[in-house]
C-alpha positions, 0 to 999 in steps of 0.5 A, spaced: 336 647 521 337 644 528 343 646 533 348 641 534 353 641 540 358 637 539 364 635 544 370 630 544 373 626 550 378 631 553 385 629 551 390 628 557 394 634 558 400 629 559 403 628 553 402 628 544 397 623 543 397 618 538 393 616 532 388 612 535 387 618 540 385 622 534 381 617 530 378 615 537 374 622 539 377 628 536 377 627 528 370 624 527 367 630 531 371 634 527 368 631 520 362 631 523 361 638 525 364 640 518 358 636 515 353 639 519 356 646 518 356 645 510 349 643 511 347 649 514 346 648 522 348 651 527 354 648 530 358 648 536 364 644 537 368 644 544 374 640 547 379 642 552 385 639 554 384 635 561 389 638 565 388 636 573 390 629 576 396 625 578 399 625 572 400 632 570 403 633 577 408 628 576 409 630 568 411 637 571 416 634 576 420 630 571 420 636 567 422 641 573 417 646 571 411 648 575 404 644 574 401 651 571 407 652 567 407 645 564 400 645 563 400 651 559 406 649 554 403 642 554 396 645 552 400 650 546 403 643 543 397 639 544 393 646 540 398 646 534 398 639 533 390 639 532 390 646 528 395 642 524 390 636 523 385 642 521 380 640 527 375 645 527 374 647 534 370 652 535 373 653 542 379 649 545 379 650 553 383 648 559 379 644 565 384 648 569 380 654 567 377 659 573 370 658 569 371 650 570 372 651 578 366 655 579 362 650 575 365 645 578 364 647 585 357 649 584 355 642 581 358 640 588 354 645 592 348 643 589 349 635 590 351 636 597 344 640 598 340 634 595 343 629 599 348 626 594 355 628 597 358 624 603 364 626 607 367 619 609 374 617 613 378 612 609 385 609 610 390 612 605 398 611 604 401 617 607 409 619 606 412 622 613 418 624 608 414 628 603 409 630 609 402 628 605 397 623 603 399 619 597 394 619 591 393 611 588 398 613 582 404 617 587 405 610 590 409 605 586 412 598 587 412 591 584 406 588 582 404 582 586 401 578 580 407 579 574 412 582 578 413 589 574 417 593 579 414 600 576 407 598 578 402 604 580 398 604 586 392 604 581 393 599 576 399 595 573 401 598 566 405 591 564 398 586 566 393 591 566 391 588 574 387 593 577 390 595 584 390 598 590 397 601 593 397 597 599 397 590 594 404 593 591 410 589 594 416 594 596 412 601 595 415 607 595 413 614 594 413 617 586 415 623 589 421 622 593 422 615 592 421 614 600 419 607 602 417 609 609 410 609 608 404 609 613 397 607 613 393 613 616 386 615 616 384 621 612 377 624 610 374 625 603 367 627 599 363 621 596 359 621 591 353 617 592 351 614 585 348 608 589 342 613 590 341 615 583 342 608 580 335 608 578 334 615 575 340 614 571 337 607 568 332 610 566 335 616 563 340 610 559 333 607 557 330 612 554 337 613 549 340 607 549 336 603 543 339 610 539 346 609 541 351 605 537 351 598 540 358 599 543 356 604 547 349 602 550 353 595 551 358 598 556 353 603 559 348 597 561 354 592 563 355 598 569 348 599 571 347 591 571 354 591 576 350 596 580 353 604 581 357 604 587 359 610 591 365 614 589 370 618 592 371 625 588 376 628 592 384 628 592 390 630 596 393 634 591 396 640 590 393 641 583 386 642 581 379 645 583 379 646 590 374 644 595 370 650 596 371 652 604 364 655 604 361 648 604 366 644 607 371 648 611 376 643 614 376 639 607 378 646 604 384 647 610 386 641 608 388 642 601 383 637 598 381 638 591 376 634 586 378 628 583 379 629 576 374 625 573 369 629 577 371 636 574 373 634 567 366 632 564 364 639 567 369 642 563 365 641 557 360 646 560 366 650 562 370 651 556 363 653 552 363 658 558 370 660 556 368 661 549 362 665 551 366 669 555 371 672 549 364 675 546 359 676 552 355 680 548 354 675 542 354 668 546 351 665 552 353 658 554 347 657 558 343 657 551 347 651 550 347 647 556 341 649 561 334 648 559 337 647 552 331 643 549 332 645 541 340 642 542 342 636 540 348 633 544 352 628 540 359 626 544 365 622 540 369 617 545 373 611 545 370 605 549 374 606 556 371 613 556 364 610 555 362 609 562 364 616 565 360 619 560 353 614 559 353 613 566 357 617 572 357 624 568 349 624 567 348 621 575 352 628 577 348 632 572 341 628 574 344 629 582 344 637 581 336 637 580 338 642 575 336 642 567 343 641 565 343 638 558 345 631 558 348 627 551 343 625 546 348 620 542 354 617 544 359 615 539 363 610 541 369 607 538 373 601 539 381 601 539 386 603 534 392 598 534 399 598 531 400 592 528 395 589 533 399 591 539 399 598 543 402 604 541 408 606 546 412 612 547 417 608 551 418 603 546 418 607 541 412 603 538 407 607 533 406 614 530 404 620 534 400 625 531 405 631 531 410 625 527 404 624 523 404 631 520 412 631 519 412 626 514 406 627 510 400 632 510 394 631 514 389 629 509 393 623 508 391 621 516 385 624 515 382 620 510 386 613 512 383 614 520 376 616 518 376 610 512 379 605 517 375 608 523 374 602 529 367 602 529 365 595 530 371 592 532 379 594 533 382 595 527 389 595 526 394 600 523 400 598 518 404 602 514 402 597 508 395 598 509 396 605 510 400 606 503 395 601 499 389 606 501 392 613 500 395 611 494 389 607 491 383 612 493 387 619 494 392 618 489 390 613 484 382 615 484 382 622 486 388 626 485 389 622 478 382 624 476 383 631 477 390 632 474 389 628 468 382 632 466 385 639 468 391 637 464 388 635 458 383 640 457 389 645 458 393 642 453 387 641 448 382 647 450 386 653 453 386 656 460 378 656 461 373 651 461 371 649 454 363 649 452 362 643 447 355 639 446 350 640 450 349 634 455 347 628 452 345 620 454 352 619 458 352 625 462 344 624 464 346 617 467 352 620 470 348 626 474 343 620 476 348 616 479 352 622 482 345 623 486 344 616 488 351 616 491 351 622 494 344 621 498 347 614 500 353 618 503 349 624 506 345 618 510 351 615 513 354 622 514 347 624 518 347 616 522 355 617 523 357 611 520 364 613 518 366 607 514 361 607 509 361 614 509 368 613 506 366 608 501 360 612 498 365 618 498 370 613 494 364 611 490 363 618 488 370 619 486 370 612 482 364 614 478 368 620 475 373 616 473 368 610 470 365 617 466 371 619 463 374 611 461 367 611 458 367 617 454 375 617 452 376 624 451 383 623 448 380 618 443 374 623 442 378 629 441 380 626 434 373 625 431 368 629 435 371 636 439 365 638 441 364 632 444 370 632 448 369 639 450 363 636 453 366 631 457 372 635 460 367 640 462 362 635 465 368 632 469 371 639 471 364 640 474 365 633 477 372 636 480 368 642 483 362 637 486 368 633 489 371 639 492 365 641 496 363 633 498 370 631 500 371 637 505 369 634 511 375 628 510 380 632 506 379 639 507 386 642 504 385 638 498 378 640 498 380 647 498 385 646 493 381 643 488 375 648 489 381 654 488 383 651 481 376 654 478 376 662 478 368 662 480 366 669 481 360 667 486 362 660 489 358 661 495 355 653 495 356 650 502 353 643 499 350 640 493 344 636 494 342 630 490 338 634 486 342 639 484 348 634 483 344 631 477 346 637 472 353 638 474 353 645 472 356 649 477 362 651 473 360 654 467 363 654 460 369 660 459 370 659 467 378 660 467 382 655 471 389 652 473 392 646 474 394 645 482 400 641 484 399 634 485 394 633 490 397 626 493 404 624 492 405 617 492 408 613 498 413 609 495 416 603 498 423 607 500 418 611 504 415 605 507 421 602 509 424 609 513 417 609 516 418 602 519 425 603 521 423 609 525 416 607 528 417 600 528 412 595 525 414 590 519 410 586 513 411 580 518 409 583 525 
């Protein structure tokens, strides 16, 4: 079995994430991790909160907390949500960890030794009132393009134009509000990506044919435009400090590394955080350093693709050390809310903590993966959501489980009935299930989530078609043994569904599986060949009828959700 390293783009510390963030990185990584573990692979799924940078400082200031306190609280709040979604991280770390500081500084020293870092003087906005240079996001003002009066020094949120702080009209400090700003000279470290262009191009060329088109096209676009030398330090109080043993002057000035330099390194550091909890049995370098036997898969939304396919690989290459580089980049487009952006300020859209308040995690997990924005953007609407979960989860899977178990208990008691030996209909069903399962496995292996969801749905539908064909509610009147066979076969389908549905809907899978009092139910997966026989649950096995697995989302529910979160059938 292979060793699989899996990471999702680090969620930024500043606030609870919306559903688009969930489906664009963490949830698909979890589904894949669960599937691989079930198939017997050695899996390490790593993620962390991305805690450095200007927004963290500003959010902490607004909350009246130190940045360290704010980040600690926000990390715990995010982790609680991800636990609620049953994301199966092997470790969920923090980029503010000591491990990340040490490894980031090591990378910087190695890049410096190899001639890929250069100290340069640049002109930057300085606030005498605050007594500090202001990073781009610490400068606010009016956008010269659209007139939005809360534009930041790096980008206008309203018209999305990329800006320089000196472009802003009536600029002011985001810290104090002072308009007494100057432009002064200061020194920063630059990563000389231009010198690594050809190496990155060669590396991308080795992988891009395997990557999804979205990931490879974005990487190729950046390389075609040419890699530019990029400042990797900032004037902030919070971040990984520039090491004094290598850059004493910059260290004395309090420079820290730019968040986009240290954040990808946190994948390695978070693995070290994991290893450091059990050093006798874990070695982070076995996953990251000369790790030829590891297959590394990254999950991210399209805005993160350039950093992971071009910039971080350039950093790794420049160290001249054998750090593991990504093998496969699974990139996603946007999930929109009725065609528009999710917005906290405008109370538009569903955020992950709110989602768990109103409905179980499996509703969201299934809908998001079944409608993953793989080939293009996809739109969340309450109407589509309700139709999907009511039909697929409630109508197809939940109804099958309930009617089979309820009817069998009514007619045959609390044990799986024996009945006749399997016949022609069961043979056809077994062949169909085996074929659909092989299709499902293929889509999961190739990370085609919508197709995998369709194959899973087809497996559920096959059970309903079999039940309708055999009609045990009629069969029981004329052929008791035949009806018992039908129900025993259907119960084996329920157990089968509980195994293969686990990556998508883990809580519901547990409920289905626990309905049967099987003494040795240790199967983690069922192969297509095994699935043909449908005999894992023998006659005589005690069973219970679980509560309704998927309560129906009603029109009254939809009205309240639209009122709370925005959106309408006409939107």
